[in-house]
PDB file of the backbone (N, CA, C, O) and the ligand in Angstrom, with CONECT records:
HET     ZN  A 101       1
ATOM      1  N   MET A   1      -7.793  -6.993  24.795  1.00  0.00           N
ATOM      2  CA  MET A   1      -6.619  -7.836  24.096  1.00  0.00           C
ATOM      3  C   MET A   1      -6.155  -6.856  23.062  1.00  0.00           C
ATOM      4  O   MET A   1      -6.943  -6.222  22.361  1.00  0.00           O
ATOM      5  N   HIS A   2      -4.655  -6.735  22.976  1.00  0.00           N
ATOM      6  CA  HIS A   2      -3.975  -5.952  22.233  1.00  0.00           C
ATOM      7  C   HIS A   2      -3.569  -6.749  20.819  1.00  0.00           C
ATOM      8  O   HIS A   2      -2.835  -7.736  20.886  1.00  0.00           O
ATOM      9  N   GLU A   3      -3.981  -6.368  19.791  1.00  0.00           N
ATOM     10  CA  GLU A   3      -3.734  -6.933  18.497  1.00  0.00           C
ATOM     11  C   GLU A   3      -2.525  -6.330  17.764  1.00  0.00           C
ATOM     12  O   GLU A   3      -2.513  -5.104  17.657  1.00  0.00           O
ATOM     13  N   ILE A   4      -1.454  -7.075  17.218  1.00  0.00           N
ATOM     14  CA  ILE A   4      -0.602  -6.230  16.248  1.00  0.00           C
ATOM     15  C   ILE A   4      -1.296  -6.105  14.947  1.00  0.00           C
ATOM     16  O   ILE A   4      -1.951  -7.039  14.485  1.00  0.00           O
ATOM     17  N   LYS A   5      -1.157  -4.913  14.321  1.00  0.00           N
ATOM     18  CA  LYS A   5      -1.776  -4.427  12.897  1.00  0.00           C
ATOM     19  C   LYS A   5      -3.020  -4.955  12.803  1.00  0.00           C
ATOM     20  O   LYS A   5      -3.149  -5.923  12.052  1.00  0.00           O
ATOM     21  N   PRO A   6      -4.134  -4.476  13.492  1.00  0.00           N
ATOM     22  CA  PRO A   6      -5.303  -4.851  13.243  1.00  0.00           C
ATOM     23  C   PRO A   6      -5.779  -4.413  12.114  1.00  0.00           C
ATOM     24  O   PRO A   6      -6.603  -5.157  11.582  1.00  0.00           O
ATOM     25  N   THR A   7      -5.527  -3.463  11.589  1.00  0.00           N
ATOM     26  CA  THR A   7      -5.950  -2.888  10.333  1.00  0.00           C
ATOM     27  C   THR A   7      -5.630  -3.937   9.021  1.00  0.00           C
ATOM     28  O   THR A   7      -6.477  -4.278   8.195  1.00  0.00           O
ATOM     29  N   VAL A   8      -4.149  -4.377   9.036  1.00  0.00           N
ATOM     30  CA  VAL A   8      -3.759  -5.358   8.064  1.00  0.00           C
ATOM     31  C   VAL A   8      -4.590  -6.668   8.164  1.00  0.00           C
ATOM     32  O   VAL A   8      -4.833  -7.271   7.119  1.00  0.00           O
ATOM     33  N   VAL A   9      -4.965  -7.068   9.154  1.00  0.00           N
ATOM     34  CA  VAL A   9      -5.745  -8.547   9.349  1.00  0.00           C
ATOM     35  C   VAL A   9      -7.104  -8.283   8.969  1.00  0.00           C
ATOM     36  O   VAL A   9      -7.762  -9.252   8.592  1.00  0.00           O
ATOM     37  N   ASN A  10      -7.786  -6.858   9.007  1.00  0.00           N
ATOM     38  CA  ASN A  10      -9.102  -6.711   8.423  1.00  0.00           C
ATOM     39  C   ASN A  10      -9.258  -6.165   7.240  1.00  0.00           C
ATOM     40  O   ASN A  10     -10.256  -5.497   6.969  1.00  0.00           O
ATOM     41  N   LYS A  11      -8.247  -6.397   6.362  1.00  0.00           N
ATOM     42  CA  LYS A  11      -8.265  -6.209   4.928  1.00  0.00           C
ATOM     43  C   LYS A  11      -8.747  -7.291   4.123  1.00  0.00           C
ATOM     44  O   LYS A  11      -8.626  -8.460   4.491  1.00  0.00           O
ATOM     45  N   GLN A  12      -9.304  -6.952   3.010  1.00  0.00           N
ATOM     46  CA  GLN A  12      -9.925  -7.956   2.165  1.00  0.00           C
ATOM     47  C   GLN A  12      -9.519  -7.747   0.779  1.00  0.00           C
ATOM     48  O   GLN A  12      -9.161  -6.645   0.364  1.00  0.00           O
ATOM     49  N   HIS A  13      -9.578  -8.896  -0.004  1.00  0.00           N
ATOM     50  CA  HIS A  13      -8.931  -8.658  -1.402  1.00  0.00           C
ATOM     51  C   HIS A  13      -7.494  -8.260  -1.584  1.00  0.00           C
ATOM     52  O   HIS A  13      -7.201  -7.365  -2.377  1.00  0.00           O
ATOM     53  N   VAL A  14      -6.570  -8.907  -0.863  1.00  0.00           N
ATOM     54  CA  VAL A  14      -5.242  -8.695  -1.022  1.00  0.00           C
ATOM     55  C   VAL A  14      -4.413  -9.600  -1.407  1.00  0.00           C
ATOM     56  O   VAL A  14      -4.718 -10.766  -1.154  1.00  0.00           O
ATOM     57  N   ILE A  15      -3.280  -9.352  -2.043  1.00  0.00           N
ATOM     58  CA  ILE A  15      -2.097 -10.192  -2.467  1.00  0.00           C
ATOM     59  C   ILE A  15      -1.149 -10.041  -1.601  1.00  0.00           C
ATOM     60  O   ILE A  15      -0.690  -8.906  -1.481  1.00  0.00           O
ATOM     61  N   TYR A  16      -0.577 -11.184  -0.732  1.00  0.00           N
ATOM     62  CA  TYR A  16       0.222 -11.085   0.076  1.00  0.00           C
ATOM     63  C   TYR A  16       1.426 -12.076  -0.267  1.00  0.00           C
ATOM     64  O   TYR A  16       1.280 -13.036  -1.024  1.00  0.00           O
ATOM     65  N   GLU A  17       2.497 -11.789   0.294  1.00  0.00           N
ATOM     66  CA  GLU A  17       3.778 -12.583   0.278  1.00  0.00           C
ATOM     67  C   GLU A  17       4.247 -12.887   1.584  1.00  0.00           C
ATOM     68  O   GLU A  17       4.414 -11.977   2.397  1.00  0.00           O
ATOM     69  N   TYR A  18       4.501 -14.196   1.896  1.00  0.00           N
ATOM     70  CA  TYR A  18       4.874 -14.595   3.147  1.00  0.00           C
ATOM     71  C   TYR A  18       6.419 -15.113   2.989  1.00  0.00           C
ATOM     72  O   TYR A  18       6.698 -16.065   2.260  1.00  0.00           O
ATOM     73  N   GLU A  19       7.427 -14.365   3.773  1.00  0.00           N
ATOM     74  CA  GLU A  19       8.868 -14.672   3.568  1.00  0.00           C
ATOM     75  C   GLU A  19       9.207 -15.296   4.802  1.00  0.00           C
ATOM     76  O   GLU A  19       8.801 -14.809   5.858  1.00  0.00           O
ATOM     77  N   CYS A  20       9.839 -16.221   4.782  1.00  0.00           N
ATOM     78  CA  CYS A  20      10.558 -17.109   5.920  1.00  0.00           C
ATOM     79  C   CYS A  20      11.825 -16.392   6.335  1.00  0.00           C
ATOM     80  O   CYS A  20      12.726 -16.198   5.519  1.00  0.00           O
ATOM     81  N   ASP A  21      11.900 -16.015   7.538  1.00  0.00           N
ATOM     82  CA  ASP A  21      13.113 -15.094   7.824  1.00  0.00           C
ATOM     83  C   ASP A  21      14.404 -16.265   8.403  1.00  0.00           C
ATOM     84  O   ASP A  21      15.464 -15.961   8.949  1.00  0.00           O
ATOM     85  N   LEU A  22      13.939 -17.528   8.102  1.00  0.00           N
ATOM     86  CA  LEU A  22      14.992 -18.740   8.646  1.00  0.00           C
ATOM     87  C   LEU A  22      15.445 -19.118   7.465  1.00  0.00           C
ATOM     88  O   LEU A  22      16.599 -19.535   7.558  1.00  0.00           O
ATOM     89  N   CYS A  23      14.886 -19.155   6.064  1.00  0.00           N
ATOM     90  CA  CYS A  23      15.481 -19.649   4.935  1.00  0.00           C
ATOM     91  C   CYS A  23      14.973 -18.629   3.965  1.00  0.00           C
ATOM     92  O   CYS A  23      14.386 -17.609   4.325  1.00  0.00           O
ATOM     93  N   ASP A  24      15.236 -18.965   2.641  1.00  0.00           N
ATOM     94  CA  ASP A  24      14.782 -17.958   1.577  1.00  0.00           C
ATOM     95  C   ASP A  24      13.410 -18.377   0.982  1.00  0.00           C
ATOM     96  O   ASP A  24      13.149 -17.987  -0.156  1.00  0.00           O
ATOM     97  N   VAL A  25      12.562 -19.096   1.617  1.00  0.00           N
ATOM     98  CA  VAL A  25      11.403 -19.546   0.949  1.00  0.00           C
ATOM     99  C   VAL A  25      10.368 -18.434   1.054  1.00  0.00           C
ATOM    100  O   VAL A  25      10.295 -17.725   2.058  1.00  0.00           O
ATOM    101  N   SER A  26       9.690 -18.315   0.157  1.00  0.00           N
ATOM    102  CA  SER A  26       8.608 -17.396   0.079  1.00  0.00           C
ATOM    103  C   SER A  26       7.243 -17.692  -0.498  1.00  0.00           C
ATOM    104  O   SER A  26       7.320 -18.180  -1.626  1.00  0.00           O
ATOM    105  N   TYR A  27       6.214 -17.558  -0.114  1.00  0.00           N
ATOM    106  CA  TYR A  27       4.957 -18.076  -0.793  1.00  0.00           C
ATOM    107  C   TYR A  27       4.108 -16.663  -1.237  1.00  0.00           C
ATOM    108  O   TYR A  27       4.163 -15.711  -0.458  1.00  0.00           O
ATOM    109  N   ILE A  28       3.447 -16.558  -2.298  1.00  0.00           N
ATOM    110  CA  ILE A  28       2.706 -15.473  -2.717  1.00  0.00           C
ATOM    111  C   ILE A  28       1.310 -16.128  -3.018  1.00  0.00           C
ATOM    112  O   ILE A  28       1.034 -17.041  -3.796  1.00  0.00           O
ATOM    113  N   GLY A  29       0.382 -15.276  -2.040  1.00  0.00           N
ATOM    114  CA  GLY A  29      -1.176 -15.901  -2.212  1.00  0.00           C
ATOM    115  C   GLY A  29      -2.003 -14.699  -2.219  1.00  0.00           C
ATOM    116  O   GLY A  29      -1.465 -13.597  -2.110  1.00  0.00           O
ATOM    117  N   TYR A  30      -3.384 -14.833  -2.350  1.00  0.00           N
ATOM    118  CA  TYR A  30      -4.256 -13.907  -2.338  1.00  0.00           C
ATOM    119  C   TYR A  30      -5.404 -14.324  -1.725  1.00  0.00           C
ATOM    120  O   TYR A  30      -5.672 -15.524  -1.783  1.00  0.00           O
ATOM    121  N   THR A  31      -6.246 -13.463  -1.063  1.00  0.00           N
ATOM    122  CA  THR A  31      -7.434 -13.557  -0.542  1.00  0.00           C
ATOM    123  C   THR A  31      -8.689 -12.709  -0.859  1.00  0.00           C
ATOM    124  O   THR A  31      -8.617 -11.497  -1.063  1.00  0.00           O
ATOM    125  N   LEU A  32      -9.784 -13.379  -0.887  1.00  0.00           N
ATOM    126  CA  LEU A  32     -10.956 -12.403  -1.263  1.00  0.00           C
ATOM    127  C   LEU A  32     -11.642 -12.203   0.246  1.00  0.00           C
ATOM    128  O   LEU A  32     -12.434 -11.273   0.398  1.00  0.00           O
ATOM    129  N   ARG A  33     -11.366 -12.979   1.216  1.00  0.00           N
ATOM    130  CA  ARG A  33     -11.796 -12.877   2.612  1.00  0.00           C
ATOM    131  C   ARG A  33     -11.012 -11.821   3.174  1.00  0.00           C
ATOM    132  O   ARG A  33     -10.255 -11.098   2.527  1.00  0.00           O
ATOM    133  N   HIS A  34     -11.285 -11.745   4.760  1.00  0.00           N
ATOM    134  CA  HIS A  34     -10.236 -10.961   5.527  1.00  0.00           C
ATOM    135  C   HIS A  34      -9.069 -11.709   5.459  1.00  0.00           C
ATOM    136  O   HIS A  34      -9.083 -12.885   5.096  1.00  0.00           O
ATOM    137  N   LEU A  35      -7.876 -11.007   5.841  1.00  0.00           N
ATOM    138  CA  LEU A  35      -6.678 -11.548   5.816  1.00  0.00           C
ATOM    139  C   LEU A  35      -6.653 -12.519   7.039  1.00  0.00           C
ATOM    140  O   LEU A  35      -6.114 -13.606   6.829  1.00  0.00           O
ATOM    141  N   HIS A  36      -7.081 -12.322   8.097  1.00  0.00           N
ATOM    142  CA  HIS A  36      -7.201 -12.831   9.357  1.00  0.00           C
ATOM    143  C   HIS A  36      -7.825 -14.406   8.967  1.00  0.00           C
ATOM    144  O   HIS A  36      -7.307 -15.464   9.324  1.00  0.00           O
ATOM    145  N   GLN A  37      -8.792 -14.294   8.328  1.00  0.00           N
ATOM    146  CA  GLN A  37      -9.414 -15.764   8.050  1.00  0.00           C
ATOM    147  C   GLN A  37      -8.562 -16.558   7.073  1.00  0.00           C
ATOM    148  O   GLN A  37      -8.617 -17.784   7.168  1.00  0.00           O
ATOM    149  N   ARG A  38      -7.838 -16.055   6.214  1.00  0.00           N
ATOM    150  CA  ARG A  38      -6.738 -16.543   5.291  1.00  0.00           C
ATOM    151  C   ARG A  38      -5.579 -17.134   6.188  1.00  0.00           C
ATOM    152  O   ARG A  38      -5.043 -18.220   5.966  1.00  0.00           O
ATOM    153  N   LEU A  39      -5.187 -16.086   7.471  1.00  0.00           N
ATOM    154  CA  LEU A  39      -4.044 -16.651   8.075  1.00  0.00           C
ATOM    155  C   LEU A  39      -4.228 -17.792   8.930  1.00  0.00           C
ATOM    156  O   LEU A  39      -3.364 -18.609   9.248  1.00  0.00           O
ATOM    157  N   ALA A  40      -5.866 -17.761   9.393  1.00  0.00           N
ATOM    158  CA  ALA A  40      -6.090 -18.904  10.128  1.00  0.00           C
ATOM    159  C   ALA A  40      -5.907 -20.308   9.542  1.00  0.00           C
ATOM    160  O   ALA A  40      -5.495 -21.304  10.137  1.00  0.00           O
ATOM    161  N   ASP A  41      -6.294 -20.199   8.254  1.00  0.00           N
ATOM    162  CA  ASP A  41      -5.995 -21.484   7.162  1.00  0.00           C
ATOM    163  C   ASP A  41      -4.341 -21.782   7.263  1.00  0.00           C
ATOM    164  O   ASP A  41      -3.828 -22.898   7.350  1.00  0.00           O
ATOM    165  N   HIS A  42      -3.746 -20.678   7.232  1.00  0.00           N
ATOM    166  CA  HIS A  42      -2.180 -21.174   7.168  1.00  0.00           C
ATOM    167  C   HIS A  42      -1.440 -21.483   8.542  1.00  0.00           C
ATOM    168  O   HIS A  42      -0.233 -21.705   8.639  1.00  0.00           O
ATOM    169  N   THR A  43      -2.374 -21.462   9.611  1.00  0.00           N
ATOM    170  CA  THR A  43      -1.882 -22.012  10.851  1.00  0.00           C
ATOM    171  C   THR A  43      -1.999 -23.507  10.823  1.00  0.00           C
ATOM    172  O   THR A  43      -1.394 -24.215  11.629  1.00  0.00           O
ATOM    173  N   LYS A  44      -2.911 -24.055   9.735  1.00  0.00           N
ATOM    174  CA  LYS A  44      -2.823 -25.641   9.792  1.00  0.00           C
ATOM    175  C   LYS A  44      -1.904 -26.387   8.854  1.00  0.00           C
ATOM    176  O   LYS A  44      -1.303 -25.801   7.953  1.00  0.00           O
ATOM    177  N   GLN A  45      -1.809 -27.571   9.054  1.00  0.00           N
ATOM    178  CA  GLN A  45      -0.479 -28.037   8.545  1.00  0.00           C
ATOM    179  C   GLN A  45      -1.105 -28.458   6.996  1.00  0.00           C
ATOM    180  O   GLN A  45      -0.346 -28.805   6.091  1.00  0.00           O
ATOM    181  N   SER A  46      -2.399 -28.390   6.844  1.00  0.00           N
ATOM    182  CA  SER A  46      -2.763 -28.647   5.157  1.00  0.00           C
ATOM    183  C   SER A  46      -2.260 -27.442   4.677  1.00  0.00           C
ATOM    184  O   SER A  46      -2.370 -27.588   3.459  1.00  0.00           O
ATOM    185  N   SER A  47      -1.823 -26.448   4.851  1.00  0.00           N
ATOM    186  CA  SER A  47      -1.337 -25.238   4.214  1.00  0.00           C
ATOM    187  C   SER A  47       0.229 -25.571   3.875  1.00  0.00           C
ATOM    188  O   SER A  47       0.940 -26.271   4.596  1.00  0.00           O
ATOM    189  N   SER A  48       0.619 -24.989   2.733  1.00  0.00           N
ATOM    190  CA  SER A  48       2.198 -25.231   2.688  1.00  0.00           C
ATOM    191  C   SER A  48       2.895 -24.217   3.443  1.00  0.00           C
ATOM    192  O   SER A  48       4.068 -24.348   3.791  1.00  0.00           O
ATOM    193  N   ILE A  49       2.072 -23.048   3.738  1.00  0.00           N
ATOM    194  CA  ILE A  49       2.991 -22.023   4.614  1.00  0.00           C
ATOM    195  C   ILE A  49       2.988 -22.619   6.157  1.00  0.00           C
ATOM    196  O   ILE A  49       3.950 -22.597   6.925  1.00  0.00           O
ATOM    197  N   GLY A  50       1.798 -23.105   6.400  1.00  0.00           N
ATOM    198  CA  GLY A  50       1.819 -23.810   7.888  1.00  0.00           C
ATOM    199  C   GLY A  50       2.511 -24.766   8.016  1.00  0.00           C
ATOM    200  O   GLY A  50       3.111 -24.885   9.084  1.00  0.00           O
ATOM    201  N   LYS A  51       2.661 -25.708   7.051  1.00  0.00           N
ATOM    202  CA  LYS A  51       3.413 -26.839   7.085  1.00  0.00           C
ATOM    203  C   LYS A  51       5.011 -26.425   7.380  1.00  0.00           C
ATOM    204  O   LYS A  51       5.694 -26.827   8.322  1.00  0.00           O
ATOM    205  N   HIS A  52       5.404 -25.533   6.341  1.00  0.00           N
ATOM    206  CA  HIS A  52       6.911 -25.039   6.446  1.00  0.00           C
ATOM    207  C   HIS A  52       7.220 -24.370   7.717  1.00  0.00           C
ATOM    208  O   HIS A  52       8.363 -24.370   8.175  1.00  0.00           O
ATOM    209  N   PHE A  53       6.063 -23.707   8.389  1.00  0.00           N
ATOM    210  CA  PHE A  53       6.616 -23.150   9.657  1.00  0.00           C
ATOM    211  C   PHE A  53       6.523 -23.956  10.686  1.00  0.00           C
ATOM    212  O   PHE A  53       7.233 -23.746  11.669  1.00  0.00           O
ATOM    213  N   ILE A  54       5.618 -25.046  10.651  1.00  0.00           N
ATOM    214  CA  ILE A  54       5.576 -26.239  11.758  1.00  0.00           C
ATOM    215  C   ILE A  54       7.051 -26.917  11.405  1.00  0.00           C
ATOM    216  O   ILE A  54       7.688 -27.353  12.364  1.00  0.00           O
ATOM    217  N   CYS A  55       7.505 -27.004  10.353  1.00  0.00           N
ATOM    218  CA  CYS A  55       8.768 -27.922  10.208  1.00  0.00           C
ATOM    219  C   CYS A  55       9.922 -27.136  10.931  1.00  0.00           C
ATOM    220  O   CYS A  55      10.724 -27.739  11.644  1.00  0.00           O
ATOM    221  N   VAL A  56       9.987 -25.830  10.740  1.00  0.00           N
ATOM    222  CA  VAL A  56      10.985 -25.072  11.210  1.00  0.00           C
ATOM    223  C   VAL A  56      10.983 -24.868  12.922  1.00  0.00           C
ATOM    224  O   VAL A  56      11.950 -25.181  13.616  1.00  0.00           O
ATOM    225  N   THR A  57       9.767 -24.311  13.438  1.00  0.00           N
ATOM    226  CA  THR A  57       9.679 -23.793  14.614  1.00  0.00           C
ATOM    227  C   THR A  57       8.864 -24.859  15.535  1.00  0.00           C
ATOM    228  O   THR A  57       8.937 -24.760  16.760  1.00  0.00           O
ATOM    229  N   SER A  58       8.031 -25.951  14.879  1.00  0.00           N
ATOM    230  CA  SER A  58       7.354 -26.781  15.773  1.00  0.00           C
ATOM    231  C   SER A  58       5.692 -26.149  16.059  1.00  0.00           C
ATOM    232  O   SER A  58       4.721 -26.844  16.359  1.00  0.00           O
ATOM    233  N   CYS A  59       5.702 -24.912  15.901  1.00  0.00           N
ATOM    234  CA  CYS A  59       4.217 -24.606  16.339  1.00  0.00           C
ATOM    235  C   CYS A  59       4.388 -23.034  15.183  1.00  0.00           C
ATOM    236  O   CYS A  59       5.381 -22.487  14.702  1.00  0.00           O
ATOM    237  N   VAL A  60       2.761 -22.709  15.086  1.00  0.00           N
ATOM    238  CA  VAL A  60       2.586 -21.645  14.274  1.00  0.00           C
ATOM    239  C   VAL A  60       1.370 -21.145  14.932  1.00  0.00           C
ATOM    240  O   VAL A  60       0.457 -21.800  15.433  1.00  0.00           O
ATOM    241  N   THR A  61       1.562 -19.475  14.817  1.00  0.00           N
ATOM    242  CA  THR A  61       0.578 -18.712  15.458  1.00  0.00           C
ATOM    243  C   THR A  61       0.245 -17.692  14.545  1.00  0.00           C
ATOM    244  O   THR A  61       1.181 -17.466  13.778  1.00  0.00           O
ATOM    245  N   MET A  62      -0.823 -16.946  14.336  1.00  0.00           N
ATOM    246  CA  MET A  62      -1.297 -16.064  13.457  1.00  0.00           C
ATOM    247  C   MET A  62      -0.367 -14.845  13.566  1.00  0.00           C
ATOM    248  O   MET A  62      -0.051 -14.222  12.552  1.00  0.00           O
ATOM    249  N   HIS A  63       0.079 -14.496  14.798  1.00  0.00           N
ATOM    250  CA  HIS A  63       1.076 -13.521  14.787  1.00  0.00           C
ATOM    251  C   HIS A  63       2.294 -13.606  14.119  1.00  0.00           C
ATOM    252  O   HIS A  63       2.770 -12.738  13.387  1.00  0.00           O
ATOM    253  N   MET A  64       2.921 -14.997  14.481  1.00  0.00           N
ATOM    254  CA  MET A  64       4.013 -15.507  13.702  1.00  0.00           C
ATOM    255  C   MET A  64       3.887 -15.277  12.136  1.00  0.00           C
ATOM    256  O   MET A  64       4.760 -14.787  11.420  1.00  0.00           O
ATOM    257  N   LEU A  65       2.629 -15.724  11.740  1.00  0.00           N
ATOM    258  CA  LEU A  65       2.686 -15.504  10.176  1.00  0.00           C
ATOM    259  C   LEU A  65       2.522 -14.028   9.841  1.00  0.00           C
ATOM    260  O   LEU A  65       3.002 -13.574   8.802  1.00  0.00           O
ATOM    261  N   LEU A  66       1.860 -13.286  10.692  1.00  0.00           N
ATOM    262  CA  LEU A  66       1.603 -11.893  10.200  1.00  0.00           C
ATOM    263  C   LEU A  66       2.918 -11.316  10.220  1.00  0.00           C
ATOM    264  O   LEU A  66       3.175 -10.615   9.241  1.00  0.00           O
ATOM    265  N   TRP A  67       3.850 -11.442  11.127  1.00  0.00           N
ATOM    266  CA  TRP A  67       5.199 -10.939  11.199  1.00  0.00           C
ATOM    267  C   TRP A  67       5.952 -10.981  10.011  1.00  0.00           C
ATOM    268  O   TRP A  67       6.647  -9.997   9.760  1.00  0.00           O
ATOM    269  N   ASN A  68       5.946 -11.966   9.205  1.00  0.00           N
ATOM    270  CA  ASN A  68       6.697 -12.257   8.164  1.00  0.00           C
ATOM    271  C   ASN A  68       5.700 -12.071   6.989  1.00  0.00           C
ATOM    272  O   ASN A  68       6.075 -12.578   5.932  1.00  0.00           O
ATOM    273  N   MET A  69       4.492 -11.434   6.974  1.00  0.00           N
ATOM    274  CA  MET A  69       3.719 -11.227   5.909  1.00  0.00           C
ATOM    275  C   MET A  69       3.844  -9.865   5.474  1.00  0.00           C
ATOM    276  O   MET A  69       3.923  -8.887   6.218  1.00  0.00           O
ATOM    277  N   LEU A  70       3.859  -9.866   4.095  1.00  0.00           N
ATOM    278  CA  LEU A  70       3.891  -8.365   3.417  1.00  0.00           C
ATOM    279  C   LEU A  70       2.826  -8.293   2.430  1.00  0.00           C
ATOM    280  O   LEU A  70       2.696  -9.164   1.570  1.00  0.00           O
ATOM    281  N   ILE A  71       2.085  -7.319   2.523  1.00  0.00           N
ATOM    282  CA  ILE A  71       1.078  -6.985   1.696  1.00  0.00           C
ATOM    283  C   ILE A  71       1.411  -6.601   0.286  1.00  0.00           C
ATOM    284  O   ILE A  71       2.013  -5.529   0.241  1.00  0.00           O
ATOM    285  N   LEU A  72       1.225  -7.085  -0.719  1.00  0.00           N
ATOM    286  CA  LEU A  72       1.731  -6.667  -2.124  1.00  0.00           C
ATOM    287  C   LEU A  72       0.755  -5.720  -2.746  1.00  0.00           C
ATOM    288  O   LEU A  72       1.144  -4.673  -3.264  1.00  0.00           O
ATOM    289  N   SER A  73      -0.413  -6.039  -2.709  1.00  0.00           N
ATOM    290  CA  SER A  73      -1.425  -4.911  -3.356  1.00  0.00           C
ATOM    291  C   SER A  73      -2.722  -5.371  -2.689  1.00  0.00           C
ATOM    292  O   SER A  73      -2.960  -6.360  -1.997  1.00  0.00           O
ATOM    293  N   GLU A  74      -3.491  -4.357  -3.105  1.00  0.00           N
ATOM    294  CA  GLU A  74      -4.949  -4.473  -2.441  1.00  0.00           C
ATOM    295  C   GLU A  74      -5.791  -4.253  -3.769  1.00  0.00           C
ATOM    296  O   GLU A  74      -5.410  -3.424  -4.595  1.00  0.00           O
ATOM    297  N   PHE A  75      -6.815  -4.923  -3.944  1.00  0.00           N
ATOM    298  CA  PHE A  75      -7.664  -4.763  -5.141  1.00  0.00           C
ATOM    299  C   PHE A  75      -9.147  -4.555  -4.778  1.00  0.00           C
ATOM    300  O   PHE A  75      -9.679  -4.955  -3.743  1.00  0.00           O
ATOM    301  N   SER A  76      -9.679  -3.941  -5.673  1.00  0.00           N
ATOM    302  CA  SER A  76     -11.363  -3.773  -4.948  1.00  0.00           C
ATOM    303  C   SER A  76     -12.242  -4.881  -5.690  1.00  0.00           C
ATOM    304  O   SER A  76     -11.904  -5.591  -6.637  1.00  0.00           O
ATOM    305  N   ASP A  77     -13.236  -4.846  -5.136  1.00  0.00           N
ATOM    306  CA  ASP A  77     -14.320  -6.181  -5.664  1.00  0.00           C
ATOM    307  C   ASP A  77     -14.144  -6.385  -6.911  1.00  0.00           C
ATOM    308  O   ASP A  77     -14.083  -5.494  -7.759  1.00  0.00           O
ATOM    309  N   SER A  78     -14.025  -7.884  -7.164  1.00  0.00           N
ATOM    310  CA  SER A  78     -14.235  -8.647  -8.520  1.00  0.00           C
ATOM    311  C   SER A  78     -13.590  -7.857  -9.536  1.00  0.00           C
ATOM    312  O   SER A  78     -14.062  -7.908 -10.672  1.00  0.00           O
ATOM    313  N   VAL A  79     -12.534  -7.097  -9.298  1.00  0.00           N
ATOM    314  CA  VAL A  79     -11.508  -6.594 -10.367  1.00  0.00           C
ATOM    315  C   VAL A  79     -10.424  -7.843 -10.664  1.00  0.00           C
ATOM    316  O   VAL A  79      -9.818  -8.466  -9.792  1.00  0.00           O
ATOM    317  N   SER A  80     -10.340  -8.034 -11.999  1.00  0.00           N
ATOM    318  CA  SER A  80      -9.480  -9.021 -12.461  1.00  0.00           C
ATOM    319  C   SER A  80      -8.180  -8.485 -12.245  1.00  0.00           C
ATOM    320  O   SER A  80      -8.016  -7.272 -12.374  1.00  0.00           O
ATOM    321  N   PHE A  81      -7.016  -9.401 -11.860  1.00  0.00           N
ATOM    322  CA  PHE A  81      -5.592  -8.956 -11.432  1.00  0.00           C
ATOM    323  C   PHE A  81      -4.685 -10.197 -12.024  1.00  0.00           C
ATOM    324  O   PHE A  81      -5.094 -11.348 -12.174  1.00  0.00           O
ATOM    325  N   CYS A  82      -3.423  -9.736 -12.312  1.00  0.00           N
ATOM    326  CA  CYS A  82      -2.576 -10.798 -12.615  1.00  0.00           C
ATOM    327  C   CYS A  82      -1.205 -10.522 -11.771  1.00  0.00           C
ATOM    328  O   CYS A  82      -0.849  -9.392 -11.439  1.00  0.00           O
ATOM    329  N   ILE A  83      -0.532 -11.644 -11.491  1.00  0.00           N
ATOM    330  CA  ILE A  83       0.677 -11.490 -10.920  1.00  0.00           C
ATOM    331  C   ILE A  83       1.904 -11.529 -12.011  1.00  0.00           C
ATOM    332  O   ILE A  83       3.069 -11.400 -11.635  1.00  0.00           O
TER     333      ILE A  83
HETATM  334 ZN    ZN A 101      11.920 -21.413   6.071  1.00  0.00          ZN2+
END
């Protein structure tokens, strides 16, 4: 199976920004887990990102999320950070 950006989704401890290419909405979030686990959360309607995507395109996949996902920064274990 061919994956897009496999190294990105396997990153942990990242701050990411999701930008919708259909409107000006953007969301910033972070995860301590692997990014692909966080993205899986965002494919659900309980997530604000997922909800937005479902409103616009009526479906959402991890690849669609990843396409508009920007990694803002990475941080190492339990280091405090601020945005
Ligand atoms: Zn949008």
